DRENDO-1510 file (C-alpha; in Angstrom, 1 decimal, always signed):
<recs>
REC; n; res; u; v; w
REC; 1; UNK; +130.1; +108.1; +62.0 .
REC; 2; UNK; +127.2; +106.0; +62.9 .
REC; 3; UNK; +126.2; +102.6; +62.1 .
REC; 4; UNK; +124.3; +103.1; +59.2 .
REC; 5; UNK; +127.2; +104.8; +57.4 .
REC; 6; UNK; +129.3; +102.3; +58.3 .
REC; 7; UNK; +127.3; +99.7; +56.8 .
REC; 8; UNK; +127.4; +101.6; +53.7 .
REC; 9; UNK; +130.5; +102.1; +53.3 .
REC; 10; UNK; +131.2; +97.9; +54.1 .
REC; 11; UNK; +128.6; +97.2; +51.6 .
REC; 12; UNK; +131.0; +99.7; +48.9 .
REC; 13; UNK; +134.1; +98.1; +49.5 .
REC; 14; UNK; +132.6; +94.7; +49.5 .
REC; 15; UNK; +131.0; +95.6; +46.0 .
REC; 16; UNK; +134.0; +97.2; +44.7 .
REC; 17; UNK; +135.9; +93.9; +45.9 .
REC; 18; UNK; +133.5; +91.8; +44.0 .
REC; 19; UNK; +134.1; +93.7; +41.1 .
REC; 20; UNK; +137.7; +93.5; +40.9 .
REC; 21; UNK; +137.5; +90.0; +41.4 .
REC; 22; UNK; +135.0; +89.9; +38.6 .
REC; 23; UNK; +137.3; +92.0; +36.5 .
REC; 24; UNK; +140.3; +89.5; +37.0 .
REC; 25; UNK; +138.5; +86.6; +36.1 .
REC; 26; UNK; +137.5; +87.8; +33.0 .
REC; 27; UNK; +140.5; +88.9; +32.0 .
REC; 28; UNK; +141.9; +85.4; +33.0 .
REC; 29; UNK; +138.7; +84.0; +31.1 .
REC; 30; UNK; +140.0; +86.4; +27.7 .
REC; 31; UNK; +143.9; +85.2; +28.5 .
REC; 32; UNK; +143.2; +81.4; +28.4 .
REC; 33; UNK; +140.7; +81.8; +25.6 .
REC; 34; UNK; +143.3; +83.7; +23.6 .
REC; 35; UNK; +145.8; +81.5; +24.2 .
REC; 36; UNK; +143.5; +78.3; +23.4 .
REC; 37; UNK; +142.8; +79.9; +19.7 .
REC; 38; UNK; +146.8; +80.2; +19.3 .
REC; 39; UNK; +147.3; +76.9; +20.0 .
REC; 40; UNK; +144.8; +75.9; +17.8 .
REC; 41; UNK; +145.8; +78.0; +15.4 .
REC; 42; UNK; +149.2; +76.8; +15.6 .
REC; 43; UNK; +148.0; +73.0; +15.6 .
REC; 44; UNK; +146.1; +73.7; +12.6 .
REC; 45; UNK; +149.1; +75.3; +11.0 .
REC; 46; UNK; +151.2; +72.5; +11.8 .
REC; 47; UNK; +148.3; +70.1; +10.6 .
REC; 48; UNK; +148.5; +72.3; +7.3 .
REC; 49; UNK; +152.2; +71.6; +7.2 .
REC; 50; UNK; +152.2; +68.1; +7.4 .
REC; 51; UNK; +149.3; +67.5; +4.7 .
REC; 52; UNK; +151.5; +69.9; +2.3 .
REC; 53; UNK; +154.5; +67.6; +3.4 .
REC; 54; UNK; +152.6; +64.5; +2.4 .
REC; 55; UNK; +151.3; +65.8; -0.5 .
REC; 56; UNK; +154.6; +66.6; -1.4 .
REC; 57; UNK; +155.5; +63.1; -1.2 .
REC; 58; UNK; +152.8; +61.5; -2.8 .
REC; 59; UNK; +153.7; +63.7; -5.9 .
REC; 60; UNK; +157.2; +62.9; -6.4 .
REC; 61; UNK; +156.3; +59.1; -5.7 .
REC; 62; UNK; +153.6; +59.5; -8.4 .
REC; 63; UNK; +156.7; +61.3; -10.1 .
REC; 64; UNK; +159.1; +58.5; -10.1 .
REC; 65; UNK; +156.2; +56.2; -11.0 .
REC; 66; UNK; +155.7; +57.7; -14.3 .
REC; 67; UNK; +159.4; +57.5; -14.5 .
REC; 68; UNK; +159.7; +54.3; -14.4 .
REC; 69; UNK; +156.8; +53.3; -16.0 .
REC; 70; UNK; +158.3; +55.2; -18.9 .
REC; 71; UNK; +161.9; +53.8; -18.5 .
REC; 72; UNK; +160.1; +50.4; -19.1 .
REC; 73; UNK; +158.0; +51.2; -21.8 .
REC; 74; UNK; +161.2; +52.3; -23.4 .
REC; 75; UNK; +163.1; +49.5; -22.3 .
REC; 76; UNK; +160.4; +47.2; -24.3 .
REC; 77; UNK; +160.1; +48.9; -27.2 .
REC; 78; UNK; +164.0; +48.8; -27.5 .
REC; 79; UNK; +163.5; +45.2; -27.1 .
REC; 80; UNK; +160.8; +44.4; -29.4 .
REC; 81; UNK; +162.9; +46.7; -32.0 .
REC; 82; UNK; +166.0; +44.3; -31.3 .
REC; 83; UNK; +163.7; +41.6; -31.9 .
REC; 84; UNK; +162.3; +42.9; -35.2 .
REC; 85; UNK; +165.8; +43.8; -36.1 .
REC; 86; UNK; +166.7; +39.9; -35.8 .
REC; 87; UNK; +163.9; +38.5; -37.4 .
REC; 88; UNK; +164.6; +40.5; -40.4 .
REC; 89; UNK; +168.5; +39.9; -40.4 .
REC; 90; UNK; +167.3; +36.0; -39.6 .
REC; 91; UNK; +164.7; +36.2; -43.0 .
REC; 92; UNK; +167.0; +37.9; -45.1 .
REC; 93; UNK; +169.4; +35.3; -44.3 .
REC; 94; UNK; +167.1; +33.0; -44.9 .
REC; 95; UNK; +166.1; +34.6; -48.4 .
REC; 96; UNK; +169.6; +34.5; -49.2 .
REC; 97; UNK; +170.6; +31.2; -48.6 .
REC; 98; UNK; +167.9; +29.7; -50.8 .
REC; 99; UNK; +168.6; +32.4; -53.5 .
REC; 100; UNK; +172.2; +30.9; -53.5 .
REC; 101; UNK; +170.8; +27.8; -53.4 .
REC; 102; UNK; +168.4; +28.2; -56.3 .
REC; 103; UNK; +170.8; +27.9; -59.7 .
REC; 104; UNK; +172.0; +24.2; -58.5 .
REC; 105; UNK; +168.4; +23.2; -57.9 .
REC; 106; UNK; +167.7; +24.6; -61.3 .
REC; 107; UNK; +170.8; +22.9; -63.0 .
REC; 108; UNK; +169.9; +19.8; -61.2 .
REC; 109; UNK; +166.0; +19.8; -62.8 .
REC; 110; UNK; +167.4; +20.4; -66.0 .
REC; 111; UNK; +169.2; +17.1; -65.8 .
REC; 112; UNK; +166.0; +15.4; -65.0 .
REC; 113; UNK; +166.7; +11.3; -64.6 .
REC; 114; UNK; +170.4; +12.0; -65.8 .
REC; 115; UNK; +171.2; +13.5; -62.5 .
REC; 116; UNK; +172.8; +11.0; -59.7 .
REC; 117; UNK; +170.8; +10.2; -56.7 .
REC; 118; UNK; +173.8; +11.5; -55.0 .
REC; 119; UNK; +173.4; +15.0; -56.3 .
REC; 120; UNK; +170.0; +15.3; -55.9 .
REC; 121; UNK; +170.3; +13.9; -52.1 .
REC; 122; UNK; +172.7; +16.6; -51.5 .
REC; 123; UNK; +170.6; +19.4; -52.7 .
REC; 124; UNK; +167.9; +18.1; -51.4 .
REC; 125; UNK; +169.4; +17.8; -47.8 .
REC; 126; UNK; +171.1; +21.3; -48.2 .
REC; 127; UNK; +167.6; +23.2; -49.0 .
REC; 128; UNK; +165.9; +21.0; -45.6 .
REC; 129; UNK; +168.8; +22.0; -43.5 .
REC; 130; UNK; +167.9; +25.8; -44.6 .
REC; 131; UNK; +164.0; +25.1; -44.2 .
REC; 132; UNK; +164.7; +23.5; -40.7 .
REC; 133; UNK; +167.7; +26.0; -39.4 .
REC; 134; UNK; +164.9; +29.1; -40.2 .
REC; 135; UNK; +161.8; +26.9; -39.0 .
REC; 136; UNK; +160.6; +29.5; -36.6 .
REC; 137; UNK; +159.9; +32.1; -39.7 .
REC; 138; UNK; +156.7; +31.5; -40.1 .
REC; 139; UNK; +155.6; +34.3; -42.2 .
REC; 140; UNK; +159.6; +34.2; -43.9 .
REC; 141; UNK; +158.9; +34.6; -47.6 .
REC; 142; UNK; +158.4; +31.6; -49.6 .
REC; 143; UNK; +160.2; +31.1; -52.7 .
REC; 144; UNK; +157.8; +29.1; -54.6 .
REC; 145; UNK; +159.9; +27.9; -57.5 .
REC; 146; UNK; +162.6; +26.8; -55.3 .
REC; 147; UNK; +159.8; +24.7; -53.6 .
REC; 148; UNK; +158.3; +23.8; -57.0 .
REC; 149; UNK; +162.1; +22.4; -58.0 .
REC; 150; UNK; +162.5; +20.6; -54.4 .
REC; 151; UNK; +159.3; +18.4; -55.2 .
REC; 152; UNK; +160.1; +17.6; -58.8 .
REC; 153; UNK; +163.5; +16.6; -57.5 .
REC; 154; UNK; +161.7; +13.9; -55.0 .
REC; 155; UNK; +159.6; +12.7; -57.7 .
REC; 156; UNK; +162.5; +12.5; -59.9 .
REC; 157; UNK; +164.5; +10.6; -57.3 .
REC; 158; UNK; +161.8; +8.1; -56.6 .
REC; 159; UNK; +161.5; +8.0; -60.3 .
REC; 160; UNK; +165.3; +6.7; -60.4 .
REC; 161; UNK; +164.6; +4.7; -57.9 .
REC; 162; UNK; +161.7; +2.9; -59.3 .
REC; 163; UNK; +163.6; +2.8; -62.6 .
REC; 164; UNK; +166.0; +0.6; -60.5 .
REC; 165; UNK; +163.9; -1.5; -59.2 .
REC; 166; UNK; +162.1; -1.9; -62.0 .
REC; 167; UNK; +165.4; -3.0; -63.9 .
REC; 168; UNK; +166.3; -5.3; -61.1 .
REC; 169; UNK; +162.7; -7.0; -61.2 .
REC; 170; UNK; +162.9; -7.4; -65.1 .
REC; 171; UNK; +166.8; -8.7; -64.6 .
REC; 172; UNK; +164.5; -11.5; -61.9 .
REC; 173; UNK; +162.0; -12.1; -64.2 .
REC; 174; UNK; +164.3; -12.6; -66.9 .
REC; 175; UNK; +166.2; -15.3; -65.1 .
REC; 176; UNK; +162.9; -16.9; -63.7 .
REC; 177; UNK; +161.9; -16.9; -67.6 .
REC; 178; UNK; +164.7; -18.9; -68.5 .
REC; 179; UNK; +164.9; -21.2; -65.7 .
REC; 180; UNK; +161.3; -21.9; -66.2 .
REC; 181; UNK; +161.8; -22.2; -69.8 .
REC; 182; UNK; +164.3; -25.0; -69.1 .
REC; 183; UNK; +162.2; -26.8; -66.7 .
REC; 184; UNK; +159.2; -26.6; -69.3 .
REC; 185; UNK; +161.8; -28.2; -72.2 .
REC; 186; UNK; +162.9; -30.8; -69.3 .
REC; 187; UNK; +159.0; -31.5; -68.6 .
REC; 188; UNK; +157.7; -31.2; -72.5 .
REC; 189; UNK; +160.5; -33.8; -73.2 .
REC; 190; UNK; +159.5; -36.3; -70.4 .
REC; 191; UNK; +155.8; -35.8; -71.3 .
REC; 192; UNK; +156.9; -36.8; -74.7 .
REC; 193; UNK; +158.8; -39.5; -73.6 .
REC; 194; UNK; +155.6; -40.7; -71.3 .
REC; 195; UNK; +153.3; -39.9; -74.1 .
REC; 196; UNK; +155.1; -42.9; -76.0 .
REC; 197; UNK; +153.9; -45.4; -73.0 .
REC; 198; UNK; +151.0; -43.5; -71.9 .
REC; 199; UNK; +149.0; -42.2; -74.9 .
REC; 200; UNK; +145.5; -42.0; -73.2 .
REC; 201; UNK; +143.1; -39.1; -73.2 .
REC; 202; UNK; +142.6; -40.0; -69.1 .
REC; 203; UNK; +146.4; -40.0; -68.3 .
REC; 204; UNK; +146.9; -36.6; -69.9 .
REC; 205; UNK; +144.3; -34.7; -68.4 .
REC; 206; UNK; +145.2; -36.5; -64.9 .
REC; 207; UNK; +148.8; -34.9; -65.6 .
REC; 208; UNK; +147.6; -31.3; -66.3 .
REC; 209; UNK; +145.7; -31.3; -63.2 .
REC; 210; UNK; +148.2; -32.5; -61.1 .
REC; 211; UNK; +150.7; -29.7; -62.7 .
REC; 212; UNK; +148.0; -27.1; -62.3 .
REC; 213; UNK; +147.6; -27.9; -59.0 .
REC; 214; UNK; +151.5; -28.2; -58.6 .
REC; 215; UNK; +151.4; -24.4; -60.3 .
REC; 216; UNK; +149.0; -23.2; -58.0 .
REC; 217; UNK; +151.2; -24.6; -54.9 .
REC; 218; UNK; +153.8; -22.9; -55.4 .
REC; 219; UNK; +152.2; -19.6; -56.4 .
REC; 220; UNK; +150.5; -19.9; -52.8 .
REC; 221; UNK; +154.4; -20.7; -51.5 .
REC; 222; UNK; +155.2; -17.3; -53.5 .
REC; 223; UNK; +152.6; -15.3; -52.1 .
REC; 224; UNK; +153.1; -16.5; -48.3 .
REC; 225; UNK; +156.9; -15.8; -49.1 .
REC; 226; UNK; +155.8; -12.2; -50.1 .
REC; 227; UNK; +153.8; -11.9; -47.2 .
REC; 228; UNK; +156.6; -12.9; -44.5 .
REC; 229; UNK; +159.1; -10.5; -46.2 .
REC; 230; UNK; +156.8; -7.5; -45.3 .
REC; 231; UNK; +157.9; -6.7; -41.5 .
REC; 232; UNK; +157.3; -3.3; -39.5 .
REC; 233; UNK; +160.3; -1.2; -40.0 .
REC; 234; UNK; +160.8; -2.9; -43.8 .
REC; 235; UNK; +160.3; -1.8; -47.0 .
REC; 236; UNK; +156.6; -2.5; -48.2 .
REC; 237; UNK; +155.1; -2.1; -51.8 .
REC; 238; UNK; +156.1; +1.4; -52.1 .
REC; 239; UNK; +157.4; +2.8; -48.4 .
REC; 240; UNK; +158.2; +1.7; -44.9 .
REC; 241; UNK; +155.6; -0.4; -43.1 .
REC; 242; UNK; +154.7; +0.7; -39.8 .
REC; 243; UNK; +151.5; -1.7; -38.9 .
REC; 244; UNK; +150.4; -5.3; -39.0 .
REC; 245; UNK; +147.2; -6.3; -38.0 .
REC; 246; UNK; +147.9; -9.8; -38.3 .
REC; 247; UNK; +145.2; -10.9; -41.4 .
REC; 248; UNK; +143.1; -9.2; -44.3 .
REC; 249; UNK; +139.9; -7.7; -43.5 .
REC; 250; UNK; +138.2; -4.7; -45.2 .
REC; 251; UNK; +140.8; -5.3; -48.0 .
REC; 252; UNK; +144.0; -4.2; -46.4 .
REC; 253; UNK; +146.4; -5.7; -43.5 .
REC; 254; UNK; +149.4; -3.6; -43.6 .
REC; 255; UNK; +150.0; +0.5; -43.4 .
REC; 256; UNK; +153.2; +1.9; -44.4 .
REC; 257; UNK; +154.3; +5.8; -44.8 .
REC; 258; UNK; +156.0; +7.5; -47.8 .
REC; 259; UNK; +159.5; +7.6; -48.6 .
REC; 260; UNK; +159.5; +11.5; -48.5 .
REC; 261; UNK; +157.8; +14.6; -47.0 .
REC; 262; UNK; +156.3; +17.8; -48.2 .
REC; 263; UNK; +156.7; +21.0; -45.9 .
REC; 264; UNK; +154.8; +24.6; -46.0 .
REC; 265; UNK; +151.0; +22.7; -46.5 .
REC; 266; UNK; +148.1; +24.1; -44.5 .
REC; 267; UNK; +145.3; +22.2; -43.3 .
REC; 268; UNK; +142.5; +24.2; -44.8 .
REC; 269; UNK; +140.1; +27.3; -43.9 .
REC; 270; UNK; +140.0; +29.0; -40.6 .
REC; 271; UNK; +136.6; +29.0; -39.1 .
REC; 272; UNK; +135.6; +25.9; -41.3 .
REC; 273; UNK; +134.9; +22.5; -39.2 .
REC; 274; UNK; +134.7; +19.2; -41.2 .
REC; 275; UNK; +131.9; +17.2; -39.3 .
REC; 276; UNK; +132.1; +13.4; -39.4 .
REC; 277; UNK; +136.2; +12.9; -39.7 .
REC; 278; UNK; +137.1; +8.9; -38.1 .
REC; 279; UNK; +139.8; +8.4; -35.2 .
REC; 280; UNK; +140.2; +4.4; -35.9 .
REC; 281; UNK; +143.2; +2.4; -37.7 .
REC; 282; UNK; +142.6; +2.5; -41.3 .
REC; 283; UNK; +140.1; +5.8; -41.5 .
REC; 284; UNK; +142.2; +8.2; -42.8 .
REC; 285; UNK; +141.3; +7.7; -46.5 .
REC; 286; UNK; +137.8; +8.6; -45.6 .
REC; 287; UNK; +138.5; +11.7; -43.7 .
REC; 288; UNK; +141.3; +13.1; -46.5 .
REC; 289; UNK; +138.3; +12.2; -49.2 .
REC; 290; UNK; +135.9; +15.0; -47.1 .
REC; 291; UNK; +138.5; +17.5; -46.4 .
REC; 292; UNK; +139.6; +17.1; -50.0 .
REC; 293; UNK; +136.3; +17.9; -51.3 .
REC; 294; UNK; +136.2; +21.1; -48.6 .
REC; 295; UNK; +139.5; +22.8; -48.9 .
REC; 296; UNK; +141.6; +24.1; -52.1 .
REC; 297; UNK; +144.4; +22.4; -53.6 .
REC; 298; UNK; +147.7; +23.4; -51.8 .
REC; 299; UNK; +145.7; +22.0; -48.4 .
REC; 300; UNK; +147.6; +19.3; -46.9 .
REC; 301; UNK; +144.7; +16.8; -47.6 .
REC; 302; UNK; +145.0; +17.4; -51.4 .
REC; 303; UNK; +148.6; +17.1; -51.7 .
REC; 304; UNK; +148.3; +13.8; -49.8 .
REC; 305; UNK; +145.2; +12.4; -52.0 .
REC; 306; UNK; +147.6; +13.2; -55.4 .
REC; 307; UNK; +151.0; +11.8; -53.9 .
REC; 308; UNK; +152.2; +8.9; -56.1 .
REC; 309; UNK; +155.3; +7.0; -55.2 .
REC; 310; UNK; +156.4; +3.5; -56.1 .
REC; 311; UNK; +153.7; +3.0; -58.5 .
REC; 312; UNK; +150.5; +3.5; -56.1 .
REC; 313; UNK; +148.6; +6.8; -56.1 .
REC; 314; UNK; +146.4; +5.3; -53.5 .
REC; 315; UNK; +147.9; +7.6; -50.7 .
REC; 316; UNK; +145.9; +9.8; -48.4 .
REC; 317; UNK; +146.5; +11.8; -44.9 .
REC; 318; UNK; +146.7; +9.9; -41.5 .
REC; 319; UNK; +144.5; +10.6; -38.6 .
REC; 320; UNK; +145.9; +10.4; -35.1 .
REC; 321; UNK; +145.8; +7.3; -34.3 .
REC; 322; UNK; +147.7; +5.9; -37.7 .
REC; 323; UNK; +150.4; +8.5; -37.2 .
REC; 324; UNK; +150.7; +7.6; -33.4 .
REC; 325; UNK; +150.9; +4.2; -34.3 .
REC; 326; UNK; +153.8; +5.1; -36.8 .
REC; 327; UNK; +156.0; +7.0; -34.1 .
REC; 328; UNK; +154.9; +4.2; -31.6 .
REC; 329; UNK; +156.3; +1.4; -34.1 .
REC; 330; UNK; +158.8; +3.6; -36.1 .
REC; 331; UNK; +160.6; +5.9; -33.5 .
REC; 332; UNK; +160.1; +4.7; -30.2 .
REC; 333; UNK; +161.1; +1.4; -31.1 .
REC; 334; UNK; +165.1; +1.2; -30.7 .
REC; 335; UNK; +165.3; -1.6; -33.0 .
REC; 336; UNK; +163.3; -0.1; -35.7 .
REC; 337; UNK; +164.4; +3.4; -35.3 .
REC; 338; UNK; +167.6; +2.3; -36.4 .
REC; 339; UNK; +166.5; +0.5; -39.9 .
REC; 340; UNK; +164.8; +4.1; -40.3 .
REC; 341; UNK; +168.3; +5.7; -39.7 .
REC; 342; UNK; +169.9; +2.8; -42.1 .
REC; 343; UNK; +166.9; +3.9; -45.2 .
REC; 344; UNK; +167.9; +7.7; -44.6 .
REC; 345; UNK; +171.3; +6.7; -44.9 .
REC; 346; UNK; +170.8; +4.7; -47.9 .
REC; 347; UNK; +168.8; +7.3; -49.6 .
REC; 348; UNK; +165.7; +5.0; -49.8 .
REC; 349; UNK; +163.6; +7.9; -47.9 .
REC; 350; UNK; +164.3; +11.5; -46.4 .
REC; 351; UNK; +164.6; +12.8; -42.8 .
REC; 352; UNK; +161.7; +10.8; -41.0 .
REC; 353; UNK; +162.0; +12.0; -37.4 .
REC; 354; UNK; +164.2; +14.6; -35.8 .
REC; 355; UNK; +166.7; +14.0; -33.0 .
REC; 356; UNK; +166.1; +17.5; -31.0 .
REC; 357; UNK; +162.9; +18.4; -29.7 .
REC; 358; UNK; +162.1; +22.8; -30.4 .
REC; 359; UNK; +162.6; +24.9; -33.1 .
REC; 360; UNK; +165.6; +26.6; -31.8 .
REC; 361; UNK; +167.5; +23.0; -31.5 .
REC; 362; UNK; +170.0; +21.6; -33.9 .
REC; 363; UNK; +167.7; +20.6; -36.8 .
REC; 364; UNK; +164.5; +21.7; -35.3 .
REC; 365; UNK; +161.5; +19.4; -34.9 .
REC; 366; UNK; +159.9; +17.5; -37.6 .
REC; 367; UNK; +155.9; +17.7; -37.0 .
REC; 368; UNK; +153.3; +16.2; -39.3 .
REC; 369; UNK; +150.0; +17.4; -39.8 .
REC; 370; UNK; +147.2; +14.7; -39.3 .
REC; 371; UNK; +143.6; +14.6; -40.6 .
REC; 372; UNK; +141.7; +15.4; -37.3 .
REC; 373; UNK; +140.5; +18.6; -36.3 .
REC; 374; UNK; +140.1; +20.1; -32.8 .
REC; 375; UNK; +137.7; +22.7; -33.7 .
REC; 376; UNK; +136.5; +25.2; -36.5 .
REC; 377; UNK; +140.0; +27.1; -35.3 .
REC; 378; UNK; +142.8; +24.4; -35.1 .
REC; 379; UNK; +143.9; +20.6; -36.5 .
REC; 380; UNK; +145.9; +18.5; -34.7 .
REC; 381; UNK; +149.7; +17.6; -35.8 .
REC; 382; UNK; +152.1; +14.9; -34.3 .
REC; 383; UNK; +155.9; +15.8; -33.8 .
REC; 384; UNK; +158.2; +12.8; -34.8 .
REC; 385; UNK; +161.3; +13.2; -32.3 .
REC; 386; UNK; +163.6; +10.6; -30.5 .
REC; 387; UNK; +164.5; +13.5; -28.2 .
REC; 388; UNK; +163.5; +12.8; -23.9 .
REC; 389; UNK; +163.3; +16.6; -23.2 .
REC; 390; UNK; +160.3; +17.8; -21.2 .
REC; 391; UNK; +157.2; +18.9; -23.2 .
REC; 392; UNK; +155.2; +21.7; -21.5 .
REC; 393; UNK; +153.2; +20.8; -18.5 .
REC; 394; UNK; +156.4; +18.3; -17.6 .
REC; 395; UNK; +155.0; +15.3; -19.9 .
REC; 396; UNK; +158.3; +13.4; -21.3 .
REC; 397; UNK; +158.3; +12.4; -24.9 .
REC; 398; UNK; +160.5; +9.7; -26.2 .
REC; 399; UNK; +160.6; +6.1; -25.8 .
REC; 400; UNK; +158.3; +4.4; -23.9 .
REC; 401; UNK; +156.0; +7.3; -23.1 .
REC; 402; UNK; +152.7; +8.0; -24.4 .
REC; 403; UNK; +152.9; +10.2; -27.7 .
REC; 404; UNK; +149.7; +12.9; -27.7 .
REC; 405; UNK; +148.9; +15.2; -30.4 .
REC; 406; UNK; +149.1; +18.9; -30.3 .
REC; 407; UNK; +146.7; +21.3; -31.7 .
REC; 408; UNK; +147.9; +23.4; -34.7 .
REC; 409; UNK; +146.3; +26.7; -35.8 .
REC; 410; UNK; +144.7; +27.2; -39.2 .
REC; 411; UNK; +145.3; +30.6; -39.5 .
REC; 412; UNK; +146.7; +32.1; -42.9 .
REC; 413; UNK; +150.6; +30.9; -42.6 .
REC; 414; UNK; +150.5; +28.3; -40.0 .
REC; 415; UNK; +152.2; +25.4; -42.6 .
REC; 416; UNK; +153.9; +22.1; -41.5 .
REC; 417; UNK; +155.2; +18.6; -42.9 .
REC; 418; UNK; +152.8; +16.3; -44.8 .
REC; 419; UNK; +153.9; +12.5; -45.2 .
REC; 420; UNK; +151.1; +10.3; -46.8 .
REC; 421; UNK; +150.3; +6.9; -45.9 .
REC; 422; UNK; +148.7; +3.8; -47.5 .
REC; 423; UNK; +147.1; +0.2; -46.6 .
REC; 424; UNK; +147.5; -2.5; -48.5 .
</recs>
């Protein structure tokens, strides 16, 4: 075999080897690509399964949250129904208790001035206790006739006291008149005797002037005695004195508060702001006049302006400063507080303050409307309590602490107590 054939054969063998190697590499590449594709598909399948599981967990979590919300809403609905049932039951008990007391009130009203003070006080106390027990029921049905009789009995009691005071005063006047008659008789006898010796006109004029001066001095002493008898915490002309400014100015010196209070009085119309209401001591009467001109007959100011007790009819609705002064001098001072308790015990005044803070405490809290507004939607009210329980915000209430007014809504149905004051 020659050289050319050997070379050609070597070249062919080399070409076959290269082709075989290329085929092997191609198959190896295809196998790697197939494995890579299978791995990618497997990873994608795993990712899809993971996402499906996460979605299932999320759906289960959402379903669980939805069940919890439904259970919470059901619990709240049941709680609201329970509270409403309790409120309705309390309202029915309130209506029944007032209805049971109503015949006694009617019978006492028929007796009029023939009824005893103890009998009237017993009925009024029972009525106040019922009102205080259910004072949280703002929208409870109102027995208008029972409220009317309550006010009638309060007036009747005041008239009985006034009659007793007049009888006592009449007896005193009679005794004084008898004594004066004796004195006049003695003086007359002495004058007649002296006239025998001193019949001149000049002497008679001098004697008359001396007697006039003496009578004037006696009158001044009597007036001074009366003024000295007026003390803070004691009885004034028609109520309990709670302020003495020391001397007469602007026509007055003392402030006194009424012996009785009225409840279920509203301040005035919602969204009405009365301009020019004053805040100083002794200016609540001007505020009352403005409020009466603005609001109707059932308002607190109208009630106070038309209140009558002890023969006095110049009462009015006190402003914040006046009611604060009343609380400070009559409730927060233990000595005067004891005087108030004694007057309540004797039946000269009705319950003046409460011993507990909060509507759910025994007896509730006695709060009085004032003649001042916070804005067109709220007025101010002051609560008279001897409790030292903390109020909202941690501010203490009780002896020795600053006593602040609280806002009171003027919405229809929001009522409170009214206790008029006057100055003299």
